RODRENTOR-575431 format. One record per atom (N, C-alpha, C): residue in three letters; x, y, z. Coordinates in pm, whole numbers, plus 50000, padded with zeros to 5 digits. Example, Ala and Ser with C-alpha at 12.3 -4.5 7.8 and 13.67 -1.06 7.14 Angstrom:
@type ala; X 51319; Y 49431; Z 50780
@type ala; X 51230; Y 49550; Z 50780
@type ala; X 51320; Y 49670; Z 50780
@type ser; X 51285; Y 49775; Z 50708
@type ser; X 51367; Y 49894; Z 50714
@type ser; X 51290; Y 50003; Z 50787
***
This chain:
@type met; X 17927; Y 68456; Z 71295
@type met; X 18017; Y 68430; Z 71408
@type met; X 18068; Y 68562; Z 71465
@type lys; X 18061; Y 68575; Z 71596
@type lys; X 18108; Y 68697; Z 71660
@type lys; X 18260; Y 68705; Z 71647
@type arg; X 18308; Y 68823; Z 71606
@type arg; X 18450; Y 68839; Z 71578
@type arg; X 18529; Y 68903; Z 71690
@type ser; X 18466; Y 68932; Z 71801
@type ser; X 18539; Y 68988; Z 71915
@type ser; X 18459; Y 68967; Z 72041
@type arg; X 18526; Y 68976; Z 72155
@type arg; X 18457; Y 68974; Z 72283
@type arg; X 18542; Y 69049; Z 72385
@type glu; X 18473; Y 69120; Z 72473
@type glu; X 18541; Y 69190; Z 72580
@type glu; X 18581; Y 69089; Z 72687
@type leu; X 18700; Y 69105; Z 72739
@type leu; X 18749; Y 69015; Z 72843
@type leu; X 18714; Y 69069; Z 72981
@type ala; X 18745; Y 68991; Z 73083
@type ala; X 18709; Y 69028; Z 73220
@type ala; X 18793; Y 69143; Z 73274
@type val; X 18894; Y 69185; Z 73199
@type val; X 18977; Y 69300; Z 73234
@type val; X 18930; Y 69418; Z 73148
@type ala; X 18893; Y 69527; Z 73214
@type ala; X 18835; Y 69642; Z 73144
@type ala; X 18927; Y 69691; Z 73032
@type gly; X 18870; Y 69700; Z 72910
@type gly; X 18945; Y 69750; Z 72796
@type gly; X 19018; Y 69645; Z 72716
@type ala; X 19037; Y 69525; Z 72772
@type ala; X 19105; Y 69418; Z 72701
@type ala; X 19004; Y 69344; Z 72613
@type val; X 19046; Y 69309; Z 72492
@type val; X 18954; Y 69249; Z 72394
@type val; X 19021; Y 69131; Z 72325
@type glu; X 18945; Y 69024; Z 72307
@type glu; X 18988; Y 68914; Z 72221
@type glu; X 18928; Y 68936; Z 72082
@type leu; X 19010; Y 68929; Z 71980
@type leu; X 18965; Y 68943; Z 71842
@type leu; X 18981; Y 68810; Z 71770
@type ile; X 18885; Y 68776; Z 71686
@type ile; X 18888; Y 68650; Z 71612
@type ile; X 18883; Y 68683; Z 71463
@type arg; X 18988; Y 68650; Z 71392
@type arg; X 18999; Y 68680; Z 71251
@type arg; X 18971; Y 68555; Z 71168
@type pro; X 18907; Y 68569; Z 71053
@type pro; X 18878; Y 68452; Z 70971
@type pro; X 19005; Y 68387; Z 70917
@type val; X 19006; Y 68254; Z 70917
@type val; X 19116; Y 68177; Z 70862
@type val; X 19067; Y 68111; Z 70733
@type phe; X 19140; Y 68131; Z 70625
@type phe; X 19101; Y 68076; Z 70495
@type phe; X 19190; Y 67955; Z 70466
@type arg; X 19126; Y 67840; Z 70446
@type arg; X 19199; Y 67715; Z 70428
@type arg; X 19164; Y 67652; Z 70292
@type asp; X 19264; Y 67591; Z 70233
@type asp; X 19241; Y 67510; Z 70114
@type asp; X 19348; Y 67401; Z 70111
@type his; X 19363; Y 67333; Z 69998
@type his; X 19455; Y 67219; Z 69990
@type his; X 19601; Y 67261; Z 70008
@type arg; X 19631; Y 67390; Z 69996
@type arg; X 19769; Y 67438; Z 70011
@type arg; X 19806; Y 67466; Z 70155
@type gly; X 19704; Y 67494; Z 70238
@type gly; X 19729; Y 67533; Z 70376
@type gly; X 19628; Y 67638; Z 70419
@type ser; X 19675; Y 67744; Z 70480
@type ser; X 19583; Y 67847; Z 70530
@type ser; X 19647; Y 67984; Z 70526
@type thr; X 19563; Y 68087; Z 70528
@type thr; X 19608; Y 68225; Z 70538
@type thr; X 19518; Y 68298; Z 70636
@type val; X 19575; Y 68395; Z 70707
@type val; X 19499; Y 68475; Z 70801
@type val; X 19566; Y 68611; Z 70815
@type ala; X 19488; Y 68714; Z 70834
@type ala; X 19540; Y 68848; Z 70861
@type ala; X 19513; Y 68879; Z 71008
@type pro; X 19609; Y 68853; Z 71096
@type pro; X 19584; Y 68873; Z 71240
@type pro; X 19543; Y 69015; Z 71275
@type phe; X 19602; Y 69113; Z 71207
@type phe; X 19569; Y 69252; Z 71237
@type phe; X 19517; Y 69322; Z 71113
@type gln; X 19401; Y 69386; Z 71128
@type gln; X 19344; Y 69468; Z 71023
@type gln; X 19287; Y 69592; Z 71091
@type gln; X 19326; Y 69709; Z 71045
@type gln; X 19290; Y 69833; Z 71115
@type gln; X 19140; Y 69850; Z 71130
@type ser; X 19064; Y 69827; Z 71022
@type ser; X 18919; Y 69846; Z 71030
@type ser; X 18856; Y 69747; Z 71126
@type ala; X 18903; Y 69622; Z 71126
@type ala; X 18848; Y 69522; Z 71217
@type ala; X 18882; Y 69556; Z 71362
@type phe; X 19002; Y 69608; Z 71383
@type phe; X 19041; Y 69648; Z 71519
@type phe; X 18952; Y 69760; Z 71570
@type arg; X 18927; Y 69858; Z 71486
@type arg; X 18844; Y 69972; Z 71527
@type arg; X 18701; Y 69928; Z 71556
@type glu; X 18650; Y 69836; Z 71472
@type glu; X 18514; Y 69787; Z 71493
@type glu; X 18504; Y 69706; Z 71622
@type ala; X 18605; Y 69625; Z 71650
@type ala; X 18602; Y 69538; Z 71767
@type ala; X 18620; Y 69614; Z 71898
@type thr; X 18704; Y 69717; Z 71896
@type thr; X 18738; Y 69785; Z 72021
@type thr; X 18671; Y 69921; Z 72037
@type gly; X 18622; Y 69979; Z 71926
@type gly; X 18565; Y 70112; Z 71932
@type gly; X 18670; Y 70219; Z 71952
@type arg; X 18795; Y 70186; Z 71923
@type arg; X 18904; Y 70279; Z 71945
@type arg; X 18955; Y 70336; Z 71812
@type pro; X 19026; Y 70448; Z 71818
@type pro; X 19090; Y 70501; Z 71698
@type pro; X 19194; Y 70403; Z 71646
@type pro; X 19255; Y 70431; Z 71532
@type pro; X 19354; Y 70339; Z 71475
@type pro; X 19466; Y 70306; Z 71575
@type phe; X 19508; Y 70180; Z 71570
@type phe; X 19620; Y 70136; Z 71654
@type phe; X 19749; Y 70172; Z 71583
@type arg; X 19824; Y 70262; Z 71641
@type arg; X 19950; Y 70307; Z 71581
@type arg; X 20063; Y 70214; Z 71624
@type val; X 20123; Y 70147; Z 71528
@type val; X 20228; Y 70050; Z 71556
@type val; X 20363; Y 70121; Z 71555
@type ala; X 20428; Y 70122; Z 71671
@type ala; X 20560; Y 70185; Z 71682
@type ala; X 20671; Y 70082; Z 71674
@type gln; X 20639; Y 69956; Z 71708
@type gln; X 20741; Y 69851; Z 71707
@type gln; X 20673; Y 69716; Z 71703
@type thr; X 20739; Y 69620; Z 71637
@type thr; X 20694; Y 69481; Z 71640
@type thr; X 20809; Y 69394; Z 71689
@type tyr; X 20776; Y 69283; Z 71750
@type tyr; X 20881; Y 69187; Z 71783
@type tyr; X 20822; Y 69048; Z 71802
@type leu; X 20908; Y 68949; Z 71796
@type leu; X 20870; Y 68809; Z 71810
@type leu; X 20948; Y 68747; Z 71925
@type ser; X 20886; Y 68652; Z 71993
@type ser; X 20958; Y 68574; Z 72094
@type ser; X 20938; Y 68427; Z 72063
@type val; X 21042; Y 68346; Z 72087
@type val; X 21037; Y 68202; Z 72067
@type val; X 21057; Y 68135; Z 72202
@type ser; X 20967; Y 68042; Z 72237
@type ser; X 20971; Y 67982; Z 72370
@type ser; X 20951; Y 67832; Z 72364
@type ala; X 21019; Y 67761; Z 72454
@type ala; X 20999; Y 67618; Z 72471
@type ala; X 20874; Y 67594; Z 72557
@type arg; X 20821; Y 67474; Z 72551
@type arg; X 20705; Y 67440; Z 72633
@type arg; X 20736; Y 67466; Z 72780
@type gly; X 20642; Y 67529; Z 72848
@type gly; X 20657; Y 67556; Z 72990
@type gly; X 20711; Y 67694; Z 73023
@type val; X 20767; Y 67762; Z 72922
@type val; X 20820; Y 67896; Z 72948
@type val; X 20706; Y 67991; Z 72981
@type val; X 20725; Y 68067; Z 73087
@type val; X 20628; Y 68169; Z 73129
@type val; X 20697; Y 68304; Z 73117
@type arg; X 20643; Y 68392; Z 73033
@type arg; X 20700; Y 68525; Z 73015
@type arg; X 20602; Y 68629; Z 73069
@type gly; X 20643; Y 68702; Z 73171
@type gly; X 20557; Y 68802; Z 73233
@type gly; X 20557; Y 68783; Z 73384
@type val; X 20477; Y 68859; Z 73453
@type val; X 20377; Y 68955; Z 73407
@type val; X 20448; Y 69088; Z 73378
@type his; X 20447; Y 69132; Z 73253
@type his; X 20519; Y 69252; Z 73211
@type his; X 20422; Y 69367; Z 73184
@type tyr; X 20466; Y 69487; Z 73213
@type tyr; X 20387; Y 69606; Z 73184
@type tyr; X 20481; Y 69726; Z 73169
@type thr; X 20429; Y 69833; Z 73110
@type thr; X 20508; Y 69953; Z 73084
@type thr; X 20467; Y 70063; Z 73181
@type ala; X 20564; Y 70128; Z 73241
@type ala; X 20536; Y 70240; Z 73331
@type ala; X 20453; Y 70345; Z 73259
@type thr; X 20358; Y 70404; Z 73332
@type thr; X 20271; Y 70506; Z 73272
@type thr; X 20278; Y 70635; Z 73354
@type pro; X 20320; Y 70748; Z 73293
@type pro; X 20367; Y 70757; Z 73155
@type pro; X 20502; Y 70688; Z 73136
@type pro; X 20536; Y 70653; Z 73011
@type pro; X 20465; Y 70682; Z 72887
@type pro; X 20348; Y 70589; Z 72858
@type gly; X 20353; Y 70467; Z 72912
@type gly; X 20247; Y 70371; Z 72884
@type gly; X 20256; Y 70315; Z 72744
@type gly; X 20187; Y 70206; Z 72723
@type gly; X 20187; Y 70145; Z 72591
@type gly; X 20084; Y 70035; Z 72582
@type ala; X 20021; Y 70022; Z 72466
@type ala; X 19924; Y 69917; Z 72442
@type ala; X 19990; Y 69807; Z 72359
@type lys; X 19931; Y 69685; Z 72363
@type lys; X 19986; Y 69572; Z 72290
@type lys; X 19876; Y 69498; Z 72213
@type phe; X 19917; Y 69439; Z 72101
@type phe; X 19830; Y 69352; Z 72022
@type phe; X 19909; Y 69224; Z 72001
@type val; X 19860; Y 69113; Z 72057
@type val; X 19939; Y 68990; Z 72067
@type val; X 19873; Y 68876; Z 71990
@type thr; X 19953; Y 68803; Z 71911
@type thr; X 19907; Y 68684; Z 71843
@type thr; X 20012; Y 68574; Z 71855
@type cys; X 19972; Y 68453; Z 71825
@type cys; X 20064; Y 68339; Z 71823
@type cys; X 20075; Y 68293; Z 71678
@type val; X 20197; Y 68286; Z 71625
@type val; X 20215; Y 68249; Z 71485
@type val; X 20273; Y 68109; Z 71467
@type arg; X 20314; Y 68047; Z 71578
@type arg; X 20357; Y 67907; Z 71572
@type arg; X 20343; Y 67846; Z 71710
@type gly; X 20299; Y 67720; Z 71714
@type gly; X 20282; Y 67654; Z 71842
@type gly; X 20151; Y 67693; Z 71909
@type gly; X 20156; Y 67705; Z 72041
@type gly; X 20036; Y 67741; Z 72115
@type gly; X 20073; Y 67799; Z 72251
@type ala; X 19987; Y 67887; Z 72301
@type ala; X 20015; Y 67952; Z 72429
@type ala; X 19886; Y 67987; Z 72500
@type leu; X 19892; Y 67990; Z 72631
@type leu; X 19783; Y 68045; Z 72712
@type leu; X 19821; Y 68188; Z 72741
@type asp; X 19749; Y 68281; Z 72678
@type asp; X 19779; Y 68423; Z 72693
@type asp; X 19693; Y 68482; Z 72804
@type ile; X 19755; Y 68554; Z 72896
@type ile; X 19684; Y 68604; Z 73014
@type ile; X 19704; Y 68754; Z 73028
@type val; X 19595; Y 68826; Z 73048
@type val; X 19602; Y 68970; Z 73076
@type val; X 19567; Y 68991; Z 73223
@type val; X 19638; Y 69082; Z 73287
@type val; X 19621; Y 69106; Z 73431
@type val; X 19602; Y 69256; Z 73452
@type asp; X 19496; Y 69292; Z 73521
@type asp; X 19469; Y 69434; Z 73545
@type asp; X 19551; Y 69483; Z 73664
@type leu; X 19656; Y 69558; Z 73634
@type leu; X 19745; Y 69613; Z 73737
@type leu; X 19716; Y 69759; Z 73767
@type arg; X 19612; Y 69815; Z 73706
@type arg; X 19585; Y 69958; Z 73714
@type arg; X 19509; Y 69993; Z 73842
@type val; X 19577; Y 70062; Z 73931
@type val; X 19516; Y 70100; Z 74059
@type val; X 19398; Y 70194; Z 74032
@type gly; X 19282; Y 70158; Z 74082
@type gly; X 19162; Y 70238; Z 74060
@type gly; X 19074; Y 70186; Z 73949
@type ser; X 19121; Y 70087; Z 73874
@type ser; X 19041; Y 70028; Z 73767
@type ser; X 18924; Y 69949; Z 73827
@type pro; X 18809; Y 69946; Z 73758
@type pro; X 18696; Y 69867; Z 73809
@type pro; X 18725; Y 69717; Z 73811
@type thr; X 18828; Y 69674; Z 73738
@type thr; X 18863; Y 69532; Z 73739
@type thr; X 19004; Y 69509; Z 73795
@type phe; X 19048; Y 69599; Z 73880
@type phe; X 19183; Y 69591; Z 73939
@type phe; X 19204; Y 69454; Z 74005
@type gly; X 19316; Y 69391; Z 73969
@type gly; X 19352; Y 69263; Z 74027
@type gly; X 19297; Y 69142; Z 73954
@type arg; X 19206; Y 69163; Z 73861
@type arg; X 19149; Y 69049; Z 73788
@type arg; X 19238; Y 69010; Z 73669
@type his; X 19214; Y 68890; Z 73620
@type his; X 19285; Y 68844; Z 73501
@type his; X 19189; Y 68772; Z 73408
@type ala; X 19232; Y 68755; Z 73284
@type ala; X 19155; Y 68681; Z 73184
@type ala; X 19254; Y 68606; Z 73096
@type ala; X 19215; Y 68485; Z 73054
@type ala; X 19305; Y 68401; Z 72975
@type ala; X 19240; Y 68363; Z 72842
@type val; X 19321; Y 68358; Z 72738
@type val; X 19278; Y 68319; Z 72605
@type val; X 19382; Y 68225; Z 72546
@type arg; X 19339; Y 68113; Z 72492
@type arg; X 19435; Y 68025; Z 72424
@type arg; X 19460; Y 68080; Z 72283
@type leu; X 19586; Y 68100; Z 72252
@type leu; X 19626; Y 68144; Z 72119
@type leu; X 19709; Y 68034; Z 72054
@type asp; X 19685; Y 68010; Z 71927
@type asp; X 19768; Y 67914; Z 71856
@type asp; X 19776; Y 67953; Z 71709
@type ala; X 19856; Y 67878; Z 71636
@type ala; X 19882; Y 67913; Z 71497
@type ala; X 19770; Y 67869; Z 71403
@type asp; X 19673; Y 67791; Z 71452
@type asp; X 19568; Y 67739; Z 71366
@type asp; X 19441; Y 67823; Z 71368
@type glu; X 19426; Y 67906; Z 71468
@type glu; X 19305; Y 67988; Z 71482
@type glu; X 19343; Y 68136; Z 71474
@type gly; X 19255; Y 68216; Z 71418
@type gly; X 19286; Y 68358; Z 71401
@type gly; X 19252; Y 68442; Z 71522
@type arg; X 19308; Y 68407; Z 71637
@type arg; X 19277; Y 68479; Z 71761
@type arg; X 19391; Y 68573; Z 71799
@type ala; X 19354; Y 68686; Z 71854
@type ala; X 19451; Y 68784; Z 71900
@type ala; X 19395; Y 68850; Z 72026
@type val; X 19482; Y 68914; Z 72102
@type val; X 19441; Y 68983; Z 72224
@type val; X 19495; Y 69125; Z 72221
@type tyr; X 19407; Y 69220; Z 72251
@type tyr; X 19447; Y 69360; Z 72264
@type tyr; X 19452; Y 69396; Z 72412
@type leu; X 19563; Y 69456; Z 72455
@type leu; X 19582; Y 69500; Z 72593
@type leu; X 19595; Y 69652; Z 72595
@type pro; X 19507; Y 69722; Z 72665
@type pro; X 19519; Y 69867; Z 72675
@type pro; X 19635; Y 69908; Z 72766
@type val; X 19662; Y 70035; Z 72768
@type val; X 19771; Y 70090; Z 72850
@type val; X 19755; Y 70049; Z 72997
@type gly; X 19864; Y 70002; Z 73056
@type gly; X 19865; Y 69970; Z 73198
@type gly; X 19830; Y 69829; Z 73234
@type val; X 19781; Y 69751; Z 73140
@type val; X 19743; Y 69613; Z 73167
@type val; X 19865; Y 69522; Z 73154
@type gly; X 19883; Y 69431; Z 73249
@type gly; X 19996; Y 69340; Z 73247
@type gly; X 19973; Y 69224; Z 73152
@type his; X 20083; Y 69172; Z 73098
@type his; X 20075; Y 69061; Z 73002
@type his; X 20169; Y 68948; Z 73044
@type val; X 20118; Y 68826; Z 73032
@type val; X 20197; Y 68706; Z 73059
@type val; X 20142; Y 68595; Z 72971
@type phe; X 20231; Y 68506; Z 72927
@type phe; X 20180; Y 68389; Z 72856
@type phe; X 20259; Y 68265; Z 72899
@type val; X 20196; Y 68150; Z 72880
@type val; X 20257; Y 68020; Z 72907
@type val; X 20267; Y 67945; Z 72775
@type ala; X 20387; Y 67910; Z 72733
@type ala; X 20404; Y 67834; Z 72610
@type ala; X 20359; Y 67690; Z 72632
@type leu; X 20268; Y 67644; Z 72549
@type leu; X 20213; Y 67509; Z 72562
@type leu; X 20281; Y 67408; Z 72472
@type glu; X 20364; Y 67456; Z 72379
@type glu; X 20437; Y 67369; Z 72287
@type glu; X 20579; Y 67422; Z 72271
@type asp; X 20669; Y 67335; Z 72233
@type asp; X 20805; Y 67379; Z 72201
@type asp; X 20801; Y 67469; Z 72077
@type asp; X 20896; Y 67561; Z 72071
@type asp; X 20909; Y 67653; Z 71958
@type asp; X 20784; Y 67736; Z 71933
@type thr; X 20718; Y 67774; Z 72040
@type thr; X 20603; Y 67864; Z 72028
@type thr; X 20652; Y 68005; Z 71998
@type val; X 20595; Y 68064; Z 71893
@type val; X 20635; Y 68198; Z 71850
@type val; X 20520; Y 68294; Z 71873
@type met; X 20544; Y 68396; Z 71953
@type met; X 20445; Y 68499; Z 71981
@type met; X 20485; Y 68628; Z 71908
@type ser; X 20383; Y 68694; Z 71853
@type ser; X 20404; Y 68819; Z 71780
@type ser; X 20339; Y 68933; Z 71856
@type tyr; X 20410; Y 69044; Z 71867
@type tyr; X 20360; Y 69160; Z 71941
@type tyr; X 20363; Y 69284; Z 71851
@type leu; X 20255; Y 69359; Z 71853
@type leu; X 20254; Y 69494; Z 71799
@type leu; X 20248; Y 69589; Z 71918
@type leu; X 20337; Y 69686; Z 71922
@type leu; X 20345; Y 69780; Z 72034
@type leu; X 20310; Y 69920; Z 71989
@type ser; X 20236; Y 69992; Z 72072
@type ser; X 20199; Y 70130; Z 72037
@type ser; X 20311; Y 70228; Z 72069
@type thr; X 20407; Y 70186; Z 72151
@type thr; X 20524; Y 70269; Z 72182
@type thr; X 20649; Y 70183; Z 72169
@type glu; X 20761; Y 70245; Z 72139
@type glu; X 20884; Y 70168; Z 72126
@type glu; X 20932; Y 70118; Z 72263
@type tyr; X 20992; Y 70001; Z 72260
@type tyr; X 21044; Y 69941; Z 72382
@type tyr; X 21157; Y 70025; Z 72440
@type ala; X 21149; Y 70051; Z 72570
@type ala; X 21255; Y 70120; Z 72643
@type ala; X 21275; Y 70045; Z 72774
@type ala; X 21390; Y 69984; Z 72791
@type ala; X 21413; Y 69897; Z 72906
@type ala; X 21383; Y 69966; Z 73039
@type ala; X 21415; Y 70095; Z 73048
@type ala; X 21394; Y 70167; Z 73174
@type ala; X 21247; Y 70177; Z 73213
@type asp; X 21157; Y 70165; Z 73114
@type asp; X 21014; Y 70179; Z 73141
@type asp; X 20943; Y 70045; Z 73162
@type glu; X 21016; Y 69935; Z 73142
@type glu; X 20953; Y 69803; Z 73149
@type glu; X 20963; Y 69746; Z 73290
@type leu; X 20846; Y 69709; Z 73344
@type leu; X 20837; Y 69658; Z 73480
@type leu; X 20772; Y 69520; Z 73479
@type ala; X 20779; Y 69453; Z 73594
@type ala; X 20724; Y 69317; Z 73601
@type ala; X 20671; Y 69288; Z 73741
@type val; X 20576; Y 69197; Z 73744
@type val; X 20522; Y 69141; Z 73868
@type val; X 20543; Y 68990; Z 73860
@type ala; X 20574; Y 68927; Z 73973
@type ala; X 20602; Y 68783; Z 73975
@type ala; X 20484; Y 68702; Z 73922
@type pro; X 20504; Y 68622; Z 73817
@type pro; X 20393; Y 68549; Z 73757
@type pro; X 20338; Y 68436; Z 73843
@type leu; X 20419; Y 68384; Z 73934
@type leu; X 20376; Y 68272; Z 74016
@type leu; X 20325; Y 68316; Z 74153
@type asp; X 20302; Y 68445; Z 74169
@type asp; X 20249; Y 68499; Z 74294
@type asp; X 20110; Y 68437; Z 74321
@type pro; X 20095; Y 68368; Z 74434
@type pro; X 19965; Y 68306; Z 74464
@type pro; X 19850; Y 68407; Z 74470
@type arg; X 19881; Y 68532; Z 74505
@type arg; X 19777; Y 68634; Z 74513
@type arg; X 19711; Y 68657; Z 74377
@type leu; X 19789; Y 68648; Z 74271
@type leu; X 19733; Y 68665; Z 74137
@type leu; X 19651; Y 68543; Z 74096
@type gly; X 19695; Y 68424; Z 74138
@type gly; X 19621; Y 68303; Z 74105
@type gly; X 19606; Y 68279; Z 73956
@type leu; X 19713; Y 68301; Z 73881
@type leu; X 19704; Y 68285; Z 73736
@type leu; X 19685; Y 68138; Z 73700
@type pro; X 19609; Y 68111; Z 73593
@type pro; X 19574; Y 67972; Z 73558
@type pro; X 19685; Y 67899; Z 73484
@type ile; X 19800; Y 67881; Z 73549
@type ile; X 19908; Y 67804; Z 73489
@type ile; X 19861; Y 67659; Z 73478
@type pro; X 19863; Y 67599; Z 73360
@type pro; X 19815; Y 67461; Z 73345
@type pro; X 19890; Y 67366; Z 73440
@type pro; X 19818; Y 67274; Z 73505
@type pro; X 19883; Y 67187; Z 73603
@type pro; X 19984; Y 67090; Z 73543
@type asp; X 19975; Y 67065; Z 73412
@type asp; X 20070; Y 66973; Z 73349
@type asp; X 20193; Y 67044; Z 73295
@type val; X 20209; Y 67172; Z 73329
@type val; X 20322; Y 67251; Z 73284
@type val; X 20415; Y 67279; Z 73402
@type ser; X 20544; Y 67257; Z 73380
@type ser; X 20644; Y 67295; Z 73480
@type ser; X 20697; Y 67432; Z 73441
@type pro; X 20658; Y 67538; Z 73514
@type pro; X 20692; Y 67674; Z 73473
@type pro; X 20842; Y 67701; Z 73467
@type val; X 20884; Y 67764; Z 73358
@type val; X 21022; Y 67806; Z 73341
@type val; X 21019; Y 67958; Z 73328
@type val; X 21081; Y 68028; Z 73423
@type val; X 21078; Y 68174; Z 73421
@type val; X 21221; Y 68229; Z 73418
@type ser; X 21234; Y 68351; Z 73369
@type ser; X 21365; Y 68416; Z 73366
@type ser; X 21406; Y 68458; Z 73506
@type ala; X 21535; Y 68486; Z 73523
@type ala; X 21583; Y 68534; Z 73653
@type ala; X 21515; Y 68666; Z 73688
@type arg; X 21494; Y 68750; Z 73588
@type arg; X 21428; Y 68879; Z 73612
@type arg; X 21286; Y 68860; Z 73663
@type asp; X 21210; Y 68772; Z 73598
@type asp; X 21072; Y 68752; Z 73640
@type asp; X 21063; Y 68681; Z 73776
@type ala; X 21158; Y 68590; Z 73802
@type ala; X 21159; Y 68521; Z 73931
@type ala; X 21187; Y 68618; Z 74045
@type ala; X 21264; Y 68721; Z 74018
@type ala; X 21300; Y 68819; Z 74121
@type ala; X 21203; Y 68936; Z 74127
@type ala; X 21104; Y 68939; Z 74040
@type ala; X 21010; Y 69051; Z 74035
@type ala; X 20928; Y 69057; Z 74164
@type pro; X 20882; Y 69175; Z 74203
@type pro; X 20801; Y 69187; Z 74325
@type pro; X 20666; Y 69118; Z 74308
@type thr; X 20608; Y 69079; Z 74419
@type thr; X 20473; Y 69025; Z 74414
@type thr; X 20375; Y 69139; Z 74385
@type phe; X 20253; Y 69102; Z 74361
@type phe; X 20148; Y 69201; Z 74334
@type phe; X 20137; Y 69299; Z 74451
@type ala; X 20134; Y 69246; Z 74574
@type ala; X 20121; Y 69330; Z 74692
@type ala; X 20244; Y 69419; Z 74711
@type glu; X 20363; Y 69364; Z 74687
@type glu; X 20486; Y 69442; Z 74703
@type glu; X 20492; Y 69556; Z 74602
@type ala; X 20452; Y 69527; Z 74478
@type ala; X 20453; Y 69630; Z 74374
@type ala; X 20354; Y 69741; Z 74408
@type ala; X 20238; Y 69703; Z 74461
@type ala; X 20137; Y 69802; Z 74499
@type ala; X 20187; Y 69889; Z 74614
@type glu; X 20247; Y 69825; Z 74714
@type glu; X 20296; Y 69898; Z 74832
@type glu; X 20409; Y 69994; Z 74793
@type ala; X 20491; Y 69954; Z 74694
@type ala; X 20603; Y 70037; Z 74652
@type ala; X 20562; Y 70145; Z 74552
@type gly; X 20435; Y 70150; Z 74517
@type gly; X 20388; Y 70250; Z 74422
@type gly; X 20432; Y 70225; Z 74279
@type leu; X 20457; Y 70098; Z 74245
@type leu; X 20506; Y 70064; Z 74113
@type leu; X 20395; Y 70037; Z 74012
@type leu; X 20273; Y 70016; Z 74061
@type leu; X 20164; Y 69984; Z 73969
@type leu; X 20108; Y 70111; Z 73905
@type pro; X 20064; Y 70102; Z 73781
@type pro; X 20013; Y 70221; Z 73711
@type pro; X 19880; Y 70267; Z 73767
@type asp; X 19856; Y 70397; Z 73760
@type asp; X 19729; Y 70455; Z 73804
@type asp; X 19629; Y 70450; Z 73688
@type tyr; X 19508; Y 70406; Z 73716
@type tyr; X 19406; Y 70390; Z 73612
@type tyr; X 19379; Y 70522; Z 73539
@type gly; X 19366; Y 70630; Z 73615
@type gly; X 19338; Y 70760; Z 73554
@type gly; X 19449; Y 70804; Z 73461
@type arg; X 19573; Y 70783; Z 73501
@type arg; X 19686; Y 70823; Z 73415
@type arg; X 19693; Y 70734; Z 73291
@type cys; X 19652; Y 70607; Z 73304
@type cys; X 19648; Y 70519; Z 73187
@type cys; X 19545; Y 70569; Z 73087
@type leu; X 19429; Y 70611; Z 73135
@type leu; X 19326; Y 70665; Z 73047
@type leu; X 19375; Y 70793; Z 72980
@type glu; X 19446; Y 70876; Z 73055
@type glu; X 19501; Y 70999; Z 72999
@type glu; X 19601; Y 70968; Z 72888
@type ala; X 19686; Y 70867; Z 72912
@type ala; X 19785; Y 70829; Z 72811
@type ala; X 19717; Y 70777; Z 72685
@type glu; X 19608; Y 70701; Z 72703
@type glu; X 19534; Y 70651; Z 72588
@type glu; X 19468; Y 70765; Z 72512
@type ala; X 19410; Y 70860; Z 72585
@type ala; X 19345; Y 70975; Z 72520
@type ala; X 19447; Y 71056; Z 72439
@type leu; X 19565; Y 71074; Z 72495
@type leu; X 19670; Y 71148; Z 72423
@type leu; X 19711; Y 71074; Z 72296
@type ala; X 19728; Y 70942; Z 72307
@type ala; X 19765; Y 70862; Z 72190
@type ala; X 19656; Y 70867; Z 72085
@type asn; X 19529; Y 70862; Z 72129
@type asn; X 19417; Y 70868; Z 72035
@type asn; X 19413; Y 71002; Z 71962
@type ala; X 19440; Y 71111; Z 72037
@type ala; X 19441; Y 71244; Z 71976
@type ala; X 19553; Y 71256; Z 71874
@type glu; X 19668; Y 71199; Z 71906
@type glu; X 19781; Y 71203; Z 71812
@type glu; X 19749; Y 71122; Z 71687
@type ala; X 19679; Y 71008; Z 71705
@type ala; X 19642; Y 70924; Z 71590
@type ala; X 19544; Y 70999; Z 71501
@type ala; X 19446; Y 71067; Z 71562
@type ala; X 19349; Y 71143; Z 71484
@type ala; X 19417; Y 71257; Z 71409
@type his; X 19512; Y 71325; Z 71476
@type his; X 19585; Y 71435; Z 71412
@type his; X 19667; Y 71384; Z 71295
@type ser; X 19727; Y 71266; Z 71312
@type ser; X 19807; Y 71207; Z 71204
@type ser; X 19719; Y 71174; Z 71085
@type gln; X 19598; Y 71124; Z 71111
@type gln; X 19504; Y 71096; Z 71003
@type gln; X 19472; Y 71223; Z 70924
@type glu; X 19444; Y 71330; Z 70998
@type glu; X 19407; Y 71455; Z 70933
@type glu; X 19521; Y 71509; Z 70847
@type arg; X 19643; Y 71495; Z 70897
@type arg; X 19759; Y 71542; Z 70819
@type arg; X 19774; Y 71462; Z 70689
@type gln; X 19735; Y 71336; Z 70694
@type gln; X 19747; Y 71250; Z 70577
@type gln; X 19626; Y 71259; Z 70487
@type gly; X 19530; Y 71344; Z 70527
@type gly; X 19412; Y 71361; Z 70444
@type gly; X 19310; Y 71251; Z 70459
@type glu; X 19317; Y 71173; Z 70569
@type glu; X 19221; Y 71067; Z 70593
@type glu; X 19109; Y 71118; Z 70682
@type pro; X 18989; Y 71062; Z 70671
@type pro; X 18879; Y 71105; Z 70757
@type pro; X 18906; Y 71069; Z 70902
@type ser; X 18869; Y 71155; Z 70993
@type ser; X 18886; Y 71130; Z 71136
@type ser; X 18752; Y 71097; Z 71199
@type asp; X 18754; Y 71019; Z 71307
@type asp; X 18633; Y 70986; Z 71380
@type asp; X 18581; Y 71105; Z 71459
@type arg; X 18663; Y 71204; Z 71479
@type arg; X 18625; Y 71314; Z 71566
@type arg; X 18537; Y 71413; Z 71490
***
């Protein structure tokens, strides 16, 4: 069984981890460094912060992204309930600029989504008490966190028709995709790649300091 696939947004990857089940229940390791490197071809994912969100059915969180610089990558899983996880390419100059890709995440399957620097993230909770887990490559800083309106018709995100979207006041007031682009708020693809290269170099240097083999 294939354990990963590239999504329609450049650099974004869906990872599928094995779930082990028996009469007691199940266990899964959503994140494993070696599996991540094999699936993405990238250096180790350096985790600077983790956090969880709990959402009722219909809650839509996003489209959120981090200003670049500093930029930040995400590794997202669902640990309870179910969600439609959507990645949106907001990077001006990207070969997939403006496109999106959706993956259903739930607590029963070992699926996760990796979002590279500059890619927007949004999800729709499909069940009450849906818990989403995030690994972040940089620590959260409110001043660097930006958003695009998730219900913007220009984006055409696949919100399920049987869901009544519930969004925060912040996300409801966020600029549309076109407004964010016109205001120069969207990240530049080249600068996102530079931020990733810098993070990769720092990860390799950290490995060398710890006496671990480097890919370089």
